[in-house]
PDB file of the backbone (N, CA, C, O) and the ligand in Angstrom, with CONECT records:
HET     ZN  A 101       1
ATOM      1  N   MET A   1    -174.600  30.675 142.772  1.00  0.00           N
ATOM      2  CA  MET A   1    -175.275  29.667 143.181  1.00  0.00           C
ATOM      3  C   MET A   1    -174.749  28.927 144.543  1.00  0.00           C
ATOM      4  O   MET A   1    -173.579  28.770 144.893  1.00  0.00           O
ATOM      5  N   ALA A   2    -175.817  28.559 145.140  1.00  0.00           N
ATOM      6  CA  ALA A   2    -175.516  27.898 146.574  1.00  0.00           C
ATOM      7  C   ALA A   2    -174.719  26.757 146.320  1.00  0.00           C
ATOM      8  O   ALA A   2    -174.745  26.175 145.235  1.00  0.00           O
ATOM      9  N   ASP A   3    -173.913  26.365 147.406  1.00  0.00           N
ATOM     10  CA  ASP A   3    -173.253  25.115 147.361  1.00  0.00           C
ATOM     11  C   ASP A   3    -174.088  24.146 147.815  1.00  0.00           C
ATOM     12  O   ASP A   3    -174.495  24.120 148.977  1.00  0.00           O
ATOM     13  N   VAL A   4    -174.427  23.194 146.825  1.00  0.00           N
ATOM     14  CA  VAL A   4    -175.524  22.166 147.280  1.00  0.00           C
ATOM     15  C   VAL A   4    -174.725  20.880 147.174  1.00  0.00           C
ATOM     16  O   VAL A   4    -174.095  20.630 146.147  1.00  0.00           O
ATOM     17  N   SER A   5    -174.738  20.040 148.242  1.00  0.00           N
ATOM     18  CA  SER A   5    -174.113  18.740 148.312  1.00  0.00           C
ATOM     19  C   SER A   5    -174.977  17.738 148.885  1.00  0.00           C
ATOM     20  O   SER A   5    -175.646  17.996 149.885  1.00  0.00           O
ATOM     21  N   PHE A   6    -175.011  16.453 148.237  1.00  0.00           N
ATOM     22  CA  PHE A   6    -175.965  15.373 148.766  1.00  0.00           C
ATOM     23  C   PHE A   6    -174.938  14.237 148.927  1.00  0.00           C
ATOM     24  O   PHE A   6    -174.681  13.526 147.955  1.00  0.00           O
ATOM     25  N   PRO A   7    -174.324  14.033 150.150  1.00  0.00           N
ATOM     26  CA  PRO A   7    -173.240  13.142 150.451  1.00  0.00           C
ATOM     27  C   PRO A   7    -173.772  11.716 150.334  1.00  0.00           C
ATOM     28  O   PRO A   7    -172.892  10.868 150.185  1.00  0.00           O
ATOM     29  N   GLU A   8    -174.921  11.317 150.368  1.00  0.00           N
ATOM     30  CA  GLU A   8    -175.386  10.090 150.207  1.00  0.00           C
ATOM     31  C   GLU A   8    -175.369   9.543 148.785  1.00  0.00           C
ATOM     32  O   GLU A   8    -175.365   8.339 148.532  1.00  0.00           O
ATOM     33  N   ILE A   9    -175.357  10.531 147.860  1.00  0.00           N
ATOM     34  CA  ILE A   9    -175.486  10.206 146.445  1.00  0.00           C
ATOM     35  C   ILE A   9    -174.087  10.308 145.833  1.00  0.00           C
ATOM     36  O   ILE A   9    -173.383  11.290 146.067  1.00  0.00           O
ATOM     37  N   PRO A  10    -173.687   9.327 145.070  1.00  0.00           N
ATOM     38  CA  PRO A  10    -172.419   9.283 144.508  1.00  0.00           C
ATOM     39  C   PRO A  10    -172.249  10.580 143.448  1.00  0.00           C
ATOM     40  O   PRO A  10    -173.243  10.952 142.824  1.00  0.00           O
ATOM     41  N   PRO A  11    -171.192  11.132 143.299  1.00  0.00           N
ATOM     42  CA  PRO A  11    -171.108  12.352 142.261  1.00  0.00           C
ATOM     43  C   PRO A  11    -171.538  12.098 140.976  1.00  0.00           C
ATOM     44  O   PRO A  11    -172.174  12.969 140.382  1.00  0.00           O
ATOM     45  N   ALA A  12    -171.247  10.852 140.361  1.00  0.00           N
ATOM     46  CA  ALA A  12    -171.554  10.546 139.060  1.00  0.00           C
ATOM     47  C   ALA A  12    -173.052  10.525 138.847  1.00  0.00           C
ATOM     48  O   ALA A  12    -173.553  10.946 137.805  1.00  0.00           O
ATOM     49  N   CYS A  13    -173.834   9.979 139.951  1.00  0.00           N
ATOM     50  CA  CYS A  13    -175.239   9.951 139.869  1.00  0.00           C
ATOM     51  C   CYS A  13    -176.003  11.327 140.156  1.00  0.00           C
ATOM     52  O   CYS A  13    -177.103  11.621 139.690  1.00  0.00           O
ATOM     53  N   LEU A  14    -175.314  12.026 140.906  1.00  0.00           N
ATOM     54  CA  LEU A  14    -175.649  13.420 140.988  1.00  0.00           C
ATOM     55  C   LEU A  14    -175.582  14.140 139.906  1.00  0.00           C
ATOM     56  O   LEU A  14    -176.427  15.023 139.752  1.00  0.00           O
ATOM     57  N   GLU A  15    -174.699  13.956 139.043  1.00  0.00           N
ATOM     58  CA  GLU A  15    -174.669  14.717 137.716  1.00  0.00           C
ATOM     59  C   GLU A  15    -175.830  14.240 136.794  1.00  0.00           C
ATOM     60  O   GLU A  15    -176.357  15.035 136.016  1.00  0.00           O
ATOM     61  N   VAL A  16    -176.242  12.896 136.885  1.00  0.00           N
ATOM     62  CA  VAL A  16    -177.396  12.425 136.081  1.00  0.00           C
ATOM     63  C   VAL A  16    -178.615  13.161 136.616  1.00  0.00           C
ATOM     64  O   VAL A  16    -179.359  13.719 135.811  1.00  0.00           O
ATOM     65  N   VAL A  17    -178.863  13.198 137.889  1.00  0.00           N
ATOM     66  CA  VAL A  17    -179.917  13.813 138.522  1.00  0.00           C
ATOM     67  C   VAL A  17    -180.028  15.272 138.036  1.00  0.00           C
ATOM     68  O   VAL A  17    -181.035  15.697 137.470  1.00  0.00           O
ATOM     69  N   MET A  18    -178.901  16.034 138.301  1.00  0.00           N
ATOM     70  CA  MET A  18    -178.863  17.426 138.077  1.00  0.00           C
ATOM     71  C   MET A  18    -179.194  17.946 136.580  1.00  0.00           C
ATOM     72  O   MET A  18    -179.643  19.068 136.345  1.00  0.00           O
ATOM     73  N   HIS A  19    -178.867  16.833 135.469  1.00  0.00           N
ATOM     74  CA  HIS A  19    -178.852  17.217 134.071  1.00  0.00           C
ATOM     75  C   HIS A  19    -179.992  16.412 133.472  1.00  0.00           C
ATOM     76  O   HIS A  19    -180.057  16.433 132.243  1.00  0.00           O
ATOM     77  N   THR A  20    -180.890  15.715 134.123  1.00  0.00           N
ATOM     78  CA  THR A  20    -181.704  14.884 133.622  1.00  0.00           C
ATOM     79  C   THR A  20    -182.581  15.464 132.513  1.00  0.00           C
ATOM     80  O   THR A  20    -182.742  14.930 131.416  1.00  0.00           O
ATOM     81  N   TRP A  21    -183.235  16.836 132.992  1.00  0.00           N
ATOM     82  CA  TRP A  21    -184.255  17.396 132.008  1.00  0.00           C
ATOM     83  C   TRP A  21    -183.653  17.792 130.873  1.00  0.00           C
ATOM     84  O   TRP A  21    -184.239  17.579 129.811  1.00  0.00           O
ATOM     85  N   ASP A  22    -182.329  18.463 130.875  1.00  0.00           N
ATOM     86  CA  ASP A  22    -181.638  18.807 129.802  1.00  0.00           C
ATOM     87  C   ASP A  22    -181.182  17.701 128.794  1.00  0.00           C
ATOM     88  O   ASP A  22    -181.065  17.793 127.572  1.00  0.00           O
ATOM     89  N   PHE A  23    -180.949  16.616 129.631  1.00  0.00           N
ATOM     90  CA  PHE A  23    -180.552  15.184 128.897  1.00  0.00           C
ATOM     91  C   PHE A  23    -181.682  15.010 127.994  1.00  0.00           C
ATOM     92  O   PHE A  23    -181.572  15.083 126.771  1.00  0.00           O
ATOM     93  N   LEU A  24    -182.828  14.766 128.649  1.00  0.00           N
ATOM     94  CA  LEU A  24    -183.970  14.155 127.810  1.00  0.00           C
ATOM     95  C   LEU A  24    -184.409  15.213 126.855  1.00  0.00           C
ATOM     96  O   LEU A  24    -184.844  14.783 125.787  1.00  0.00           O
ATOM     97  N   ASP A  25    -184.385  16.562 127.021  1.00  0.00           N
ATOM     98  CA  ASP A  25    -184.586  17.426 125.967  1.00  0.00           C
ATOM     99  C   ASP A  25    -183.447  17.622 125.070  1.00  0.00           C
ATOM    100  O   ASP A  25    -183.465  18.570 124.285  1.00  0.00           O
ATOM    101  N   GLY A  26    -182.452  16.809 125.115  1.00  0.00           N
ATOM    102  CA  GLY A  26    -181.400  16.916 123.987  1.00  0.00           C
ATOM    103  C   GLY A  26    -180.515  18.271 124.031  1.00  0.00           C
ATOM    104  O   GLY A  26    -179.919  18.688 123.038  1.00  0.00           O
ATOM    105  N   GLN A  27    -180.497  18.947 125.360  1.00  0.00           N
ATOM    106  CA  GLN A  27    -179.875  20.145 125.488  1.00  0.00           C
ATOM    107  C   GLN A  27    -178.388  20.131 125.894  1.00  0.00           C
ATOM    108  O   GLN A  27    -177.810  21.202 126.081  1.00  0.00           O
ATOM    109  N   LEU A  28    -177.763  18.976 126.035  1.00  0.00           N
ATOM    110  CA  LEU A  28    -176.441  18.896 126.564  1.00  0.00           C
ATOM    111  C   LEU A  28    -175.568  18.832 125.322  1.00  0.00           C
ATOM    112  O   LEU A  28    -175.971  18.562 124.190  1.00  0.00           O
ATOM    113  N   THR A  29    -174.313  19.116 125.679  1.00  0.00           N
ATOM    114  CA  THR A  29    -173.276  18.949 124.705  1.00  0.00           C
ATOM    115  C   THR A  29    -172.997  17.514 124.377  1.00  0.00           C
ATOM    116  O   THR A  29    -173.316  16.656 125.200  1.00  0.00           O
ATOM    117  N   ALA A  30    -172.445  17.187 123.279  1.00  0.00           N
ATOM    118  CA  ALA A  30    -172.353  15.765 122.862  1.00  0.00           C
ATOM    119  C   ALA A  30    -171.516  15.201 123.875  1.00  0.00           C
ATOM    120  O   ALA A  30    -171.821  14.105 124.344  1.00  0.00           O
ATOM    121  N   ALA A  31    -170.502  15.809 124.272  1.00  0.00           N
ATOM    122  CA  ALA A  31    -169.497  15.070 125.371  1.00  0.00           C
ATOM    123  C   ALA A  31    -170.149  14.761 126.794  1.00  0.00           C
ATOM    124  O   ALA A  31    -169.874  13.758 127.451  1.00  0.00           O
ATOM    125  N   THR A  32    -171.006  15.705 127.167  1.00  0.00           N
ATOM    126  CA  THR A  32    -171.715  15.471 128.449  1.00  0.00           C
ATOM    127  C   THR A  32    -172.861  14.434 128.365  1.00  0.00           C
ATOM    128  O   THR A  32    -173.132  13.645 129.271  1.00  0.00           O
ATOM    129  N   ALA A  33    -173.579  14.532 127.042  1.00  0.00           N
ATOM    130  CA  ALA A  33    -174.526  13.386 126.912  1.00  0.00           C
ATOM    131  C   ALA A  33    -173.846  12.087 126.875  1.00  0.00           C
ATOM    132  O   ALA A  33    -174.408  11.106 127.362  1.00  0.00           O
ATOM    133  N   ALA A  34    -172.736  11.998 126.362  1.00  0.00           N
ATOM    134  CA  ALA A  34    -172.211  10.788 126.202  1.00  0.00           C
ATOM    135  C   ALA A  34    -171.581  10.297 127.436  1.00  0.00           C
ATOM    136  O   ALA A  34    -171.452   9.089 127.635  1.00  0.00           O
ATOM    137  N   SER A  35    -171.203  11.146 128.233  1.00  0.00           N
ATOM    138  CA  SER A  35    -170.751  10.730 129.752  1.00  0.00           C
ATOM    139  C   SER A  35    -171.783  10.296 130.587  1.00  0.00           C
ATOM    140  O   SER A  35    -171.596   9.325 131.320  1.00  0.00           O
ATOM    141  N   LEU A  36    -173.070  11.013 130.566  1.00  0.00           N
ATOM    142  CA  LEU A  36    -174.073  10.904 131.263  1.00  0.00           C
ATOM    143  C   LEU A  36    -174.794   9.287 130.683  1.00  0.00           C
ATOM    144  O   LEU A  36    -175.292   8.432 131.416  1.00  0.00           O
ATOM    145  N   THR A  37    -174.682   9.238 129.489  1.00  0.00           N
ATOM    146  CA  THR A  37    -175.174   7.903 128.780  1.00  0.00           C
ATOM    147  C   THR A  37    -174.401   6.753 129.261  1.00  0.00           C
ATOM    148  O   THR A  37    -175.008   5.744 129.622  1.00  0.00           O
ATOM    149  N   ALA A  38    -173.066   6.809 129.303  1.00  0.00           N
ATOM    150  CA  ALA A  38    -172.077   5.834 129.825  1.00  0.00           C
ATOM    151  C   ALA A  38    -172.404   5.575 131.197  1.00  0.00           C
ATOM    152  O   ALA A  38    -172.432   4.435 131.662  1.00  0.00           O
ATOM    153  N   HIS A  39    -172.678   6.728 131.923  1.00  0.00           N
ATOM    154  CA  HIS A  39    -172.931   6.240 133.576  1.00  0.00           C
ATOM    155  C   HIS A  39    -174.206   5.527 133.671  1.00  0.00           C
ATOM    156  O   HIS A  39    -174.312   4.571 134.440  1.00  0.00           O
ATOM    157  N   ILE A  40    -175.259   5.957 132.884  1.00  0.00           N
ATOM    158  CA  ILE A  40    -176.692   5.372 133.038  1.00  0.00           C
ATOM    159  C   ILE A  40    -176.552   3.887 132.619  1.00  0.00           C
ATOM    160  O   ILE A  40    -177.053   2.978 133.280  1.00  0.00           O
ATOM    161  N   GLU A  41    -175.910   3.713 131.592  1.00  0.00           N
ATOM    162  CA  GLU A  41    -175.819   2.235 131.144  1.00  0.00           C
ATOM    163  C   GLU A  41    -175.100   1.413 132.217  1.00  0.00           C
ATOM    164  O   GLU A  41    -175.375   0.214 132.268  1.00  0.00           O
ATOM    165  N   ALA A  42    -174.249   1.898 133.045  1.00  0.00           N
ATOM    166  CA  ALA A  42    -173.578   1.115 134.001  1.00  0.00           C
ATOM    167  C   ALA A  42    -174.092   1.149 135.390  1.00  0.00           C
ATOM    168  O   ALA A  42    -173.606   0.424 136.259  1.00  0.00           O
ATOM    169  N   CYS A  43    -175.052   1.965 135.617  1.00  0.00           N
ATOM    170  CA  CYS A  43    -175.524   2.214 137.045  1.00  0.00           C
ATOM    171  C   CYS A  43    -176.994   1.914 136.981  1.00  0.00           C
ATOM    172  O   CYS A  43    -177.722   2.616 136.280  1.00  0.00           O
ATOM    173  N   GLN A  44    -177.514   0.803 137.748  1.00  0.00           N
ATOM    174  CA  GLN A  44    -178.794   0.446 137.764  1.00  0.00           C
ATOM    175  C   GLN A  44    -179.692   1.456 138.308  1.00  0.00           C
ATOM    176  O   GLN A  44    -180.794   1.601 137.777  1.00  0.00           O
ATOM    177  N   GLN A  45    -179.325   2.229 139.383  1.00  0.00           N
ATOM    178  CA  GLN A  45    -180.110   3.337 140.111  1.00  0.00           C
ATOM    179  C   GLN A  45    -180.359   4.513 139.062  1.00  0.00           C
ATOM    180  O   GLN A  45    -181.417   5.143 139.066  1.00  0.00           O
ATOM    181  N   CYS A  46    -179.374   4.761 138.208  1.00  0.00           N
ATOM    182  CA  CYS A  46    -179.688   5.799 137.336  1.00  0.00           C
ATOM    183  C   CYS A  46    -180.467   5.445 136.076  1.00  0.00           C
ATOM    184  O   CYS A  46    -181.127   6.268 135.442  1.00  0.00           O
ATOM    185  N   ARG A  47    -180.334   4.102 135.747  1.00  0.00           N
ATOM    186  CA  ARG A  47    -181.154   3.481 134.630  1.00  0.00           C
ATOM    187  C   ARG A  47    -182.489   3.559 135.308  1.00  0.00           C
ATOM    188  O   ARG A  47    -183.274   4.128 134.549  1.00  0.00           O
ATOM    189  N   ASP A  48    -182.998   3.248 136.322  1.00  0.00           N
ATOM    190  CA  ASP A  48    -184.461   3.237 136.989  1.00  0.00           C
ATOM    191  C   ASP A  48    -184.824   4.822 136.978  1.00  0.00           C
ATOM    192  O   ASP A  48    -185.900   5.245 136.554  1.00  0.00           O
ATOM    193  N   PHE A  49    -183.821   5.618 137.483  1.00  0.00           N
ATOM    194  CA  PHE A  49    -184.425   7.070 137.612  1.00  0.00           C
ATOM    195  C   PHE A  49    -184.669   7.541 136.141  1.00  0.00           C
ATOM    196  O   PHE A  49    -185.688   8.196 135.925  1.00  0.00           O
ATOM    197  N   GLN A  50    -183.914   7.294 135.236  1.00  0.00           N
ATOM    198  CA  GLN A  50    -184.054   7.687 133.857  1.00  0.00           C
ATOM    199  C   GLN A  50    -185.333   7.252 133.310  1.00  0.00           C
ATOM    200  O   GLN A  50    -186.091   7.969 132.656  1.00  0.00           O
ATOM    201  N   LEU A  51    -185.540   5.945 133.641  1.00  0.00           N
ATOM    202  CA  LEU A  51    -186.781   5.310 132.978  1.00  0.00           C
ATOM    203  C   LEU A  51    -188.044   5.905 133.517  1.00  0.00           C
ATOM    204  O   LEU A  51    -189.033   6.158 132.830  1.00  0.00           O
ATOM    205  N   PHE A  52    -187.913   6.133 134.970  1.00  0.00           N
ATOM    206  CA  PHE A  52    -189.194   7.079 135.744  1.00  0.00           C
ATOM    207  C   PHE A  52    -189.168   8.218 135.020  1.00  0.00           C
ATOM    208  O   PHE A  52    -190.250   8.476 134.493  1.00  0.00           O
ATOM    209  N   GLU A  53    -188.216   9.054 134.799  1.00  0.00           N
ATOM    210  CA  GLU A  53    -188.388  10.377 134.266  1.00  0.00           C
ATOM    211  C   GLU A  53    -188.859  10.355 132.898  1.00  0.00           C
ATOM    212  O   GLU A  53    -189.573  11.304 132.573  1.00  0.00           O
ATOM    213  N   GLU A  54    -188.578   9.362 131.921  1.00  0.00           N
ATOM    214  CA  GLU A  54    -189.039   9.339 130.769  1.00  0.00           C
ATOM    215  C   GLU A  54    -190.441   8.911 130.654  1.00  0.00           C
ATOM    216  O   GLU A  54    -191.139   9.244 129.696  1.00  0.00           O
ATOM    217  N   SER A  55    -190.891   8.120 131.693  1.00  0.00           N
ATOM    218  CA  SER A  55    -192.430   7.553 131.766  1.00  0.00           C
ATOM    219  C   SER A  55    -193.083   8.771 132.272  1.00  0.00           C
ATOM    220  O   SER A  55    -194.177   9.052 131.783  1.00  0.00           O
ATOM    221  N   PHE A  56    -192.567   9.561 133.204  1.00  0.00           N
ATOM    222  CA  PHE A  56    -193.172  10.801 133.695  1.00  0.00           C
ATOM    223  C   PHE A  56    -193.524  11.632 132.433  1.00  0.00           C
ATOM    224  O   PHE A  56    -194.689  11.952 132.198  1.00  0.00           O
ATOM    225  N   LEU A  57    -192.410  11.998 131.565  1.00  0.00           N
ATOM    226  CA  LEU A  57    -192.849  12.908 130.375  1.00  0.00           C
ATOM    227  C   LEU A  57    -193.763  12.401 129.364  1.00  0.00           C
ATOM    228  O   LEU A  57    -194.534  13.113 128.720  1.00  0.00           O
ATOM    229  N   GLU A  58    -193.639  11.091 129.246  1.00  0.00           N
ATOM    230  CA  GLU A  58    -194.717  10.321 128.227  1.00  0.00           C
ATOM    231  C   GLU A  58    -196.085  10.570 128.970  1.00  0.00           C
ATOM    232  O   GLU A  58    -196.967  11.140 128.327  1.00  0.00           O
ATOM    233  N   ALA A  59    -196.292  10.254 130.052  1.00  0.00           N
ATOM    234  CA  ALA A  59    -197.509  10.453 130.804  1.00  0.00           C
ATOM    235  C   ALA A  59    -197.929  11.956 130.563  1.00  0.00           C
ATOM    236  O   ALA A  59    -199.012  12.172 130.019  1.00  0.00           O
ATOM    237  N   MET A  60    -197.153  12.957 130.930  1.00  0.00           N
ATOM    238  CA  MET A  60    -197.677  14.406 130.735  1.00  0.00           C
ATOM    239  C   MET A  60    -198.073  14.602 129.372  1.00  0.00           C
ATOM    240  O   MET A  60    -199.180  15.072 129.106  1.00  0.00           O
ATOM    241  N   ALA A  61    -197.168  14.244 128.407  1.00  0.00           N
ATOM    242  CA  ALA A  61    -197.581  14.433 126.998  1.00  0.00           C
ATOM    243  C   ALA A  61    -198.926  13.846 126.663  1.00  0.00           C
ATOM    244  O   ALA A  61    -199.776  14.493 126.051  1.00  0.00           O
ATOM    245  N   ARG A  62    -199.110  12.572 127.087  1.00  0.00           N
ATOM    246  CA  ARG A  62    -200.459  12.026 126.895  1.00  0.00           C
ATOM    247  C   ARG A  62    -201.558  12.819 127.439  1.00  0.00           C
ATOM    248  O   ARG A  62    -202.559  13.094 126.777  1.00  0.00           O
ATOM    249  N   LEU A  63    -201.345  13.229 128.790  1.00  0.00           N
ATOM    250  CA  LEU A  63    -202.307  13.996 129.291  1.00  0.00           C
ATOM    251  C   LEU A  63    -202.616  15.287 128.657  1.00  0.00           C
ATOM    252  O   LEU A  63    -203.761  15.728 128.560  1.00  0.00           O
ATOM    253  N   ARG A  64    -201.510  15.905 128.211  1.00  0.00           N
ATOM    254  CA  ARG A  64    -201.800  17.202 127.462  1.00  0.00           C
ATOM    255  C   ARG A  64    -202.540  17.145 126.260  1.00  0.00           C
ATOM    256  O   ARG A  64    -203.188  18.096 125.824  1.00  0.00           O
ATOM    257  N   ARG A  65    -202.437  15.882 125.643  1.00  0.00           N
ATOM    258  CA  ARG A  65    -203.187  15.751 124.538  1.00  0.00           C
ATOM    259  C   ARG A  65    -204.621  15.486 124.795  1.00  0.00           C
ATOM    260  O   ARG A  65    -205.433  15.877 123.957  1.00  0.00           O
ATOM    261  N   THR A  66    -205.017  14.883 125.830  1.00  0.00           N
ATOM    262  CA  THR A  66    -206.377  14.638 126.123  1.00  0.00           C
ATOM    263  C   THR A  66    -206.982  15.472 127.128  1.00  0.00           C
ATOM    264  O   THR A  66    -208.207  15.384 127.199  1.00  0.00           O
ATOM    265  N   LEU A  67    -206.390  16.281 127.942  1.00  0.00           N
ATOM    266  CA  LEU A  67    -207.103  17.171 128.832  1.00  0.00           C
ATOM    267  C   LEU A  67    -206.715  18.658 128.270  1.00  0.00           C
ATOM    268  O   LEU A  67    -205.669  18.981 127.707  1.00  0.00           O
ATOM    269  N   HIS A  68    -207.771  19.415 128.558  1.00  0.00           N
ATOM    270  CA  HIS A  68    -207.747  20.768 128.125  1.00  0.00           C
ATOM    271  C   HIS A  68    -207.770  21.659 129.250  1.00  0.00           C
ATOM    272  O   HIS A  68    -208.511  21.377 130.191  1.00  0.00           O
ATOM    273  N   ALA A  69    -207.025  22.752 129.287  1.00  0.00           N
ATOM    274  CA  ALA A  69    -207.105  23.510 130.356  1.00  0.00           C
ATOM    275  C   ALA A  69    -208.342  24.538 130.283  1.00  0.00           C
ATOM    276  O   ALA A  69    -208.773  24.793 129.158  1.00  0.00           O
ATOM    277  N   PRO A  70    -208.967  25.169 131.442  1.00  0.00           N
ATOM    278  CA  PRO A  70    -210.179  25.890 131.298  1.00  0.00           C
ATOM    279  C   PRO A  70    -209.708  27.079 130.516  1.00  0.00           C
ATOM    280  O   PRO A  70    -208.502  27.314 130.439  1.00  0.00           O
ATOM    281  N   ALA A  71    -210.555  27.802 129.962  1.00  0.00           N
ATOM    282  CA  ALA A  71    -210.274  29.082 129.063  1.00  0.00           C
ATOM    283  C   ALA A  71    -209.676  30.058 130.039  1.00  0.00           C
ATOM    284  O   ALA A  71    -210.053  30.218 131.200  1.00  0.00           O
ATOM    285  N   GLY A  72    -208.744  30.663 129.457  1.00  0.00           N
ATOM    286  CA  GLY A  72    -208.107  31.693 130.165  1.00  0.00           C
ATOM    287  C   GLY A  72    -206.984  31.376 131.109  1.00  0.00           C
ATOM    288  O   GLY A  72    -206.237  32.236 131.575  1.00  0.00           O
ATOM    289  N   LEU A  73    -206.902  30.021 131.378  1.00  0.00           N
ATOM    290  CA  LEU A  73    -205.803  29.496 132.083  1.00  0.00           C
ATOM    291  C   LEU A  73    -204.311  29.851 131.621  1.00  0.00           C
ATOM    292  O   LEU A  73    -203.409  30.376 132.275  1.00  0.00           O
ATOM    293  N   ARG A  74    -204.328  29.393 130.260  1.00  0.00           N
ATOM    294  CA  ARG A  74    -202.953  29.600 129.578  1.00  0.00           C
ATOM    295  C   ARG A  74    -202.570  31.031 129.662  1.00  0.00           C
ATOM    296  O   ARG A  74    -201.428  31.325 130.015  1.00  0.00           O
ATOM    297  N   GLU A  75    -203.413  31.908 129.373  1.00  0.00           N
ATOM    298  CA  GLU A  75    -203.014  33.252 129.453  1.00  0.00           C
ATOM    299  C   GLU A  75    -202.705  33.630 130.699  1.00  0.00           C
ATOM    300  O   GLU A  75    -201.704  34.337 130.816  1.00  0.00           O
ATOM    301  N   ARG A  76    -203.303  33.344 131.653  1.00  0.00           N
ATOM    302  CA  ARG A  76    -202.968  33.734 133.144  1.00  0.00           C
ATOM    303  C   ARG A  76    -201.695  33.122 133.682  1.00  0.00           C
ATOM    304  O   ARG A  76    -201.020  33.728 134.515  1.00  0.00           O
ATOM    305  N   LEU A  77    -201.347  31.903 133.209  1.00  0.00           N
ATOM    306  CA  LEU A  77    -200.129  31.225 133.544  1.00  0.00           C
ATOM    307  C   LEU A  77    -199.129  32.019 132.774  1.00  0.00           C
ATOM    308  O   LEU A  77    -198.118  32.269 133.431  1.00  0.00           O
ATOM    309  N   LEU A  78    -199.143  32.503 131.494  1.00  0.00           N
ATOM    310  CA  LEU A  78    -198.174  33.087 130.879  1.00  0.00           C
ATOM    311  C   LEU A  78    -197.918  34.531 131.465  1.00  0.00           C
ATOM    312  O   LEU A  78    -196.773  34.983 131.441  1.00  0.00           O
ATOM    313  N   VAL A  79    -198.779  35.134 131.898  1.00  0.00           N
ATOM    314  CA  VAL A  79    -198.857  36.465 132.596  1.00  0.00           C
ATOM    315  C   VAL A  79    -197.883  36.152 133.915  1.00  0.00           C
ATOM    316  O   VAL A  79    -196.835  36.752 134.159  1.00  0.00           O
ATOM    317  N   ALA A  80    -198.399  35.199 134.618  1.00  0.00           N
ATOM    318  CA  ALA A  80    -197.739  34.929 135.949  1.00  0.00           C
ATOM    319  C   ALA A  80    -196.130  34.659 135.679  1.00  0.00           C
ATOM    320  O   ALA A  80    -195.215  35.150 136.340  1.00  0.00           O
ATOM    321  N   LEU A  81    -196.008  33.813 134.612  1.00  0.00           N
ATOM    322  CA  LEU A  81    -194.698  33.394 134.401  1.00  0.00           C
ATOM    323  C   LEU A  81    -193.599  34.721 133.952  1.00  0.00           C
ATOM    324  O   LEU A  81    -192.440  34.941 134.304  1.00  0.00           O
ATOM    325  N   HIS A  82    -194.434  35.398 133.115  1.00  0.00           N
ATOM    326  CA  HIS A  82    -193.719  36.715 132.824  1.00  0.00           C
ATOM    327  C   HIS A  82    -193.286  37.632 133.905  1.00  0.00           C
ATOM    328  O   HIS A  82    -192.172  38.131 134.057  1.00  0.00           O
ATOM    329  N   GLU A  83    -194.538  37.796 134.758  1.00  0.00           N
ATOM    330  CA  GLU A  83    -194.242  38.637 136.002  1.00  0.00           C
ATOM    331  C   GLU A  83    -192.998  38.239 136.876  1.00  0.00           C
ATOM    332  O   GLU A  83    -192.208  39.051 137.357  1.00  0.00           O
ATOM    333  N   GLU A  84    -192.940  36.943 137.006  1.00  0.00           N
ATOM    334  CA  GLU A  84    -191.837  36.261 137.735  1.00  0.00           C
ATOM    335  C   GLU A  84    -190.615  36.126 136.924  1.00  0.00           C
ATOM    336  O   GLU A  84    -189.658  35.499 137.376  1.00  0.00           O
ATOM    337  N   GLY A  85    -190.577  36.694 135.706  1.00  0.00           N
ATOM    338  CA  GLY A  85    -189.313  36.739 134.736  1.00  0.00           C
ATOM    339  C   GLY A  85    -189.015  35.437 134.181  1.00  0.00           C
ATOM    340  O   GLY A  85    -187.871  35.261 133.761  1.00  0.00           O
ATOM    341  N   PHE A  86    -189.874  34.478 134.111  1.00  0.00           N
ATOM    342  CA  PHE A  86    -189.390  33.156 133.653  1.00  0.00           C
ATOM    343  C   PHE A  86    -189.938  33.012 132.152  1.00  0.00           C
ATOM    344  O   PHE A  86    -189.553  32.005 131.558  1.00  0.00           O
ATOM    345  N   ALA A  87    -190.637  33.736 131.583  1.00  0.00           N
ATOM    346  CA  ALA A  87    -191.136  33.788 130.360  1.00  0.00           C
ATOM    347  C   ALA A  87    -191.182  34.965 129.449  1.00  0.00           C
ATOM    348  O   ALA A  87    -191.480  36.006 130.035  1.00  0.00           O
ATOM    349  N   ALA A  88    -190.974  35.070 128.225  1.00  0.00           N
ATOM    350  CA  ALA A  88    -191.088  36.207 127.506  1.00  0.00           C
ATOM    351  C   ALA A  88    -192.538  36.267 127.005  1.00  0.00           C
ATOM    352  O   ALA A  88    -193.128  35.195 126.868  1.00  0.00           O
ATOM    353  N   ARG A  89    -193.091  37.270 126.756  1.00  0.00           N
ATOM    354  CA  ARG A  89    -194.518  37.342 126.147  1.00  0.00           C
ATOM    355  C   ARG A  89    -194.662  37.392 124.743  1.00  0.00           C
ATOM    356  O   ARG A  89    -195.784  37.449 124.239  1.00  0.00           O
TER     357      ARG A  89
HETATM  358 ZN    ZN A 101    -175.670   6.348 139.018  1.00  0.00          ZN2+
END
């Protein structure tokens, strides 16, 4: 993996950014989730970021319930993802 650094972002905040999707999906270990939760509670920027991400996910979930993809789109997406190695069929 490439060495990625963001010198303008404090390391603890960068951890939140890097793990936010796994955090929101409940995919982190209890210790990592507790560490991120403690930081988010203490850091206004990360609290704002987390609220934005949660709102984004909620909006996407609402849209998914109300909008329907054109016929065949789901199948084409699954094929394309499979061809790129991202999903099993
Ligand atoms: Zn932070």
